[in-house]
C-alpha positions in Angstrom: 21.7 7.5 114.1 18.3 7.4 112.4 16.2 4.3 112.1 15.9 3.3 108.5 12.7 1.3 109.2 10.9 4.5 110.3 12.0 6.5 107.2 9.1 6.3 104.8 11.1 8.2 102.1 13.5 5.2 101.8 11.1 3.1 99.7 13.3 2.7 96.6 12.2 -0.8 95.8 10.6 -3.9 97.3 13.9 -5.1 98.9 14.5 -2.4 101.4 14.0 -3.1 105.1 10.9 -0.9 105.4 9.1 -2.6 102.5 10.0 -6.1 103.7 8.6 -5.3 107.2 5.5 -3.8 105.6 5.0 -6.9 103.5 5.4 -9.2 106.5 2.9 -7.2 108.6 0.4 -7.1 105.7 0.6 -10.8 105.1 0.3 -11.4 108.9 -2.9 -9.3 109.1 -4.4 -11.2 106.2 -3.6 -14.5 107.9 -5.2 -13.3 111.1 -8.3 -12.3 109.2 -8.3 -15.7 107.4 -8.4 -17.3 110.9 -11.4 -15.0 111.7 -9.5 -13.5 114.7 -9.8 -10.0 116.1 -6.6 -8.3 117.4 -7.9 -8.8 120.9 -8.6 -12.5 120.4 -5.2 -13.1 118.9 -3.5 -11.2 121.6 -5.2 -13.4 124.2 -4.4 -16.6 122.4 -0.8 -15.8 121.7 0.2 -14.1 124.9 1.4 -11.0 123.0 0.1 -7.7 124.3 -2.6 -6.0 122.3 -0.3 -2.9 122.0 2.5 -4.9 120.5 0.1 -6.5 118.0 -1.3 -3.1 117.0 2.1 -1.6 116.6 3.1 -4.5 114.4 0.1 -4.2 112.1 0.2 -0.4 112.0 3.9 0.5 112.2 5.5 -2.9 111.3 7.5 -3.0 114.5 7.7 -6.2 116.7 10.2 -8.2 118.7 11.3 -11.5 117.2 10.0 -13.3 120.3 6.5 -11.8 119.8 6.6 -12.4 116.1 7.3 -16.1 116.7 4.5 -16.4 119.3 2.1 -14.9 116.8 3.4 -17.2 114.0 2.9 -20.3 116.2 -0.6 -19.2 117.1 -1.5 -18.7 113.4 0.2 -22.1 112.3 2.8 -20.2 110.4 6.0 -21.0 112.3 7.4 -23.4 109.8 8.5 -20.6 107.5 10.9 -19.5 110.2 12.8 -22.8 110.0 14.1 -21.9 106.5 15.2 -18.4 107.5 19.1 -18.2 107.2 19.1 -22.0 106.5 22.1 -21.8 104.3 22.9 -22.5 100.7 21.2 -24.9 98.4 23.6 -26.9 96.3 23.1 -27.6 92.6 25.7 -30.3 92.3 27.9 -32.7 94.3 30.9 -30.6 93.3 29.4 -27.6 95.1 28.8 -29.7 98.2 32.4 -31.0 98.2 33.8 -27.5 97.6 31.8 -26.0 100.5 32.8 -28.8 102.8 36.5 -28.2 102.0 36.2 -24.5 102.5 37.4 -23.2 105.9 34.4 -22.3 108.1 34.6 -18.8 109.7 34.0 -18.7 113.4 33.6 -14.9 113.6 33.4 -11.8 111.5 36.3 -9.6 110.5 37.1 -6.3 112.2 36.1 -3.3 110.3 34.8 -3.2 106.8 
């Protein structure tokens, strides 16, 4: 199985996984530079290894734990609170309908 994130030919639009990862890494690097931090200084402050930081900025690969550590260090962790936060409702009817719907406890087998 090939890793779609490492396939540079898969850039069909701005909503593919590679392009999203690239955008996050690019914005991260800009934030680091706005804080006037070198990679070495940020690695020391965050506890993330310099190698992991370089891999993120150059190849867009990082563990979630390390990404969160970097985000906290750069005062950007609040954005993660909204990730997968759920639906936003436009009316009370939508709220009531969602509340009445049966909540799934697990995914279905097969697709």
